C-alpha positions as CSV (number, residue, x, y, z in Angstrom):
1,X,122.7,187.0,111.9
2,X,122.7,189.1,115.1
3,X,120.7,187.9,118.1
4,X,117.5,189.7,118.9
5,X,115.2,190.0,121.9
6,X,116.1,188.4,125.2
7,X,118.7,186.2,123.6
8,X,120.4,189.3,122.1
9,X,120.4,191.0,125.5
10,X,122.0,187.9,127.2
11,X,124.6,187.7,124.4
12,X,125.5,191.4,124.8
13,X,125.8,191.0,128.6
14,X,128.0,187.9,128.3
15,X,130.2,189.7,125.7
16,X,130.5,192.7,128.0
17,X,131.5,190.5,131.0
18,X,134.0,188.7,128.8
19,X,135.5,192.0,127.7
20,X,135.8,193.3,131.2
21,X,137.4,190.2,132.7
22,X,139.7,189.4,129.8
23,X,141.0,193.0,129.6
24,X,141.5,193.1,133.3
25,X,143.5,189.8,133.2
26,X,145.9,191.4,130.7
27,X,146.2,194.4,133.0
28,X,146.9,192.2,136.0
29,X,149.5,190.2,133.9
30,X,151.4,193.4,133.2
31,X,151.3,194.4,136.8
32,X,152.7,191.2,138.3
33,X,156.0,192.7,139.4
34,X,154.3,195.5,141.2
35,X,151.6,193.2,142.7
36,X,154.2,190.8,144.0
37,X,156.1,193.6,145.8
38,X,152.9,195.1,147.1
39,X,151.9,191.7,148.7
40,X,155.4,191.4,150.2
41,X,155.0,194.9,151.6
42,X,151.6,194.1,153.1
43,X,153.0,191.0,154.8
44,X,156.1,192.8,156.1
45,X,156.2,193.0,159.9
46,X,159.1,195.4,160.4
47,X,160.2,198.9,159.2
48,X,163.6,197.5,158.0
49,X,161.7,195.3,155.6
50,X,158.9,197.7,154.7
51,X,161.1,200.6,153.7
52,X,163.1,198.9,150.9
53,X,159.9,197.2,149.6
54,X,158.0,200.5,149.6
55,X,161.0,202.1,147.7
56,X,161.0,199.3,145.2
57,X,157.2,199.6,144.7
58,X,157.6,203.4,144.0
59,X,160.3,202.6,141.4
60,X,158.2,200.0,139.7
61,X,154.9,201.8,139.4
62,X,155.8,204.3,136.6
63,X,157.2,201.5,134.5
64,X,154.6,198.8,135.1
65,X,151.3,200.1,136.6
66,X,150.9,203.3,134.6
67,X,151.7,201.8,131.1
68,X,149.4,198.9,131.8
69,X,146.6,201.1,133.1
70,X,146.8,203.6,130.3
71,X,146.8,200.7,127.7
72,X,143.7,199.3,129.4
73,X,141.9,202.7,129.3
74,X,142.8,203.0,125.6
75,X,141.5,199.5,124.8
76,X,138.2,200.2,126.7
77,X,137.9,203.5,124.9
78,X,138.3,201.8,121.5
79,X,136.0,198.9,122.4
80,X,133.2,201.4,123.2
81,X,133.5,202.7,119.6
82,X,134.1,199.4,117.8
83,X,133.1,195.8,118.4
84,X,135.4,193.9,116.0
85,X,138.7,194.5,117.9
86,X,141.1,191.8,119.0
87,X,141.6,192.6,122.7
88,X,145.1,191.1,122.9
89,X,146.4,192.7,119.8
90,X,144.8,196.1,120.6
91,X,146.1,196.0,124.2
92,X,149.8,195.3,123.2
93,X,149.6,197.9,120.4
94,X,148.3,200.6,122.9
95,X,150.9,199.4,125.5
96,X,153.8,200.0,123.1
97,X,152.4,203.2,121.6
98,X,151.6,204.9,124.9
99,X,154.6,203.5,126.9
100,X,156.9,206.6,126.9
101,X,154.1,209.0,127.6
102,X,152.6,206.8,130.3
103,X,156.0,206.4,132.0
104,X,156.4,210.2,132.0
105,X,153.0,210.7,133.5
106,X,153.5,207.9,135.9
107,X,156.7,209.4,137.3
108,X,154.9,212.6,138.3
109,X,151.8,210.8,139.6
110,X,153.9,208.3,141.6
111,X,155.8,211.2,143.2
112,X,152.5,212.9,144.0
113,X,151.0,209.8,145.6
114,X,154.2,209.0,147.5
115,X,154.2,212.5,149.0
116,X,150.5,212.1,150.0
117,X,151.0,208.7,151.6
118,X,154.1,209.8,153.6
119,X,152.4,213.0,154.7
120,X,149.2,211.1,155.7
121,X,151.2,208.6,157.8
122,X,153.2,211.4,159.5
123,X,150.3,213.6,160.2
124,X,148.2,210.6,161.5
125,X,150.9,209.7,164.0
126,X,151.5,213.3,165.0
127,X,147.8,214.2,165.6
128,X,146.5,210.7,166.6
129,X,144.1,210.7,163.7
130,X,142.4,214.0,164.6
131,X,142.7,215.5,161.1
132,X,142.5,212.2,159.1
133,X,139.3,213.4,157.3
134,X,141.1,216.3,155.8
135,X,143.8,214.1,154.3
136,X,141.2,211.5,153.2
137,X,139.4,214.3,151.3
138,X,142.8,215.3,149.7
139,X,143.4,211.7,148.7
140,X,139.8,211.4,147.3
141,X,140.5,214.6,145.2
142,X,143.9,213.3,144.1
143,X,142.2,210.1,142.9
144,X,139.8,212.1,140.8
145,X,142.6,214.1,139.3
146,X,144.7,211.0,138.6
147,X,141.9,209.2,136.8
148,X,141.0,212.2,134.8
149,X,144.6,212.7,133.8
150,X,144.7,209.1,132.5
151,X,141.7,209.6,130.3
152,X,142.9,213.0,129.2
153,X,146.1,211.3,127.9
154,X,144.0,208.8,126.0
155,X,141.8,211.5,124.5
156,X,144.7,213.8,123.6
157,X,145.4,214.3,120.0
158,X,148.9,215.6,120.8
159,X,151.6,212.9,121.1
160,X,153.9,215.3,123.0
161,X,151.2,216.7,125.3
162,X,152.7,218.1,128.5
163,X,151.8,217.0,132.0
164,X,150.6,220.4,132.9
165,X,148.1,220.3,130.0
166,X,146.8,217.0,131.3
167,X,146.4,218.4,134.8
168,X,144.5,221.4,133.5
169,X,142.2,219.2,131.5
170,X,141.6,217.1,134.6
171,X,140.8,220.1,136.7
172,X,138.5,221.4,133.9
173,X,136.6,218.2,133.9
174,X,136.3,218.1,137.7
175,X,135.1,221.7,137.9
176,X,132.7,221.5,134.9
177,X,131.1,218.2,136.1
178,X,131.8,217.9,139.8
179,X,128.8,215.6,140.5
180,X,129.8,213.2,137.7
181,X,133.4,213.1,138.9
182,X,132.5,212.6,142.5
183,X,129.8,210.0,141.9
184,X,132.1,208.0,139.6
185,X,134.9,207.8,142.2
186,X,132.3,207.1,145.0
187,X,130.8,204.2,143.0
188,X,134.3,202.7,142.4
189,X,135.2,203.0,146.1
190,X,131.9,201.4,147.2
191,X,132.2,198.6,144.6
192,X,135.8,197.9,145.8
193,X,134.7,197.8,149.4
194,X,131.9,195.4,148.7
195,X,134.1,193.1,146.6
196,X,136.8,193.1,149.3
197,X,134.2,192.0,151.8
198,X,132.4,189.4,149.7
199,X,134.6,188.3,146.9
200,X,138.1,189.7,146.6
201,X,138.8,187.7,143.5
202,X,136.0,189.6,141.7
203,X,137.8,192.9,142.5
204,X,141.0,191.6,140.8
205,X,139.1,190.4,137.8
206,X,137.1,193.6,137.2
207,X,138.3,196.7,138.9
208,X,140.7,197.9,136.2
209,X,138.3,197.5,133.3
210,X,135.3,198.9,135.2
211,X,137.3,201.9,136.2
212,X,138.3,202.5,132.6
213,X,134.7,202.0,131.5
214,X,133.3,204.4,134.0
215,X,136.0,207.1,133.4
216,X,135.6,206.8,129.6
217,X,131.9,207.4,130.0
218,X,132.4,210.2,132.5
219,X,135.0,212.0,130.4
220,X,133.3,211.7,127.0
221,X,135.4,213.2,124.3
222,X,137.2,216.0,126.0
223,X,140.4,216.7,124.0
224,X,143.6,218.2,125.2
């Protein structure tokens, strides 16, 4: 017998929190290699150490971060339509079924982000931060494109969809609903900043699933 009234609301809230945290833990588990290298990179104190770690991180991301993230997006998408799914079973099924496509997409997106980061560091040192806002705007836009491409892959009915088609779908979504795209990314950035300041562990337990949840709602059912 389903719960009703206040008790029903509390139950739904608790179930939603459980889904967000448990799904995120699976995502973090699959990202352990990349997370370990990232922490070592952040702790590095010399260029001779930072460069090989950064190179290793770039190599890892397409094979760990992107498959794990796309699997998470797919799970959240399915959970929004069904309530009787096994999160673990669904996650591993999505991870395996999307792996090749997510690696292919991840290779292109990793290259894009590597170029952006390198250019930002170079331009920042060259102009002493005078045009940082231009690059930060580019990074913000790149983040919108990246997240929309992830959801476009999940929504795609074509198992051999091309990267260019995903990019076109992402641009179509951004241009057709710019306010929705902007506000979604802005909310995620503000939430991340608050969590980093108040409770970093909360960010690790929720950011992946919340991102997937917000992007799934924002993208609706746009099909490639």
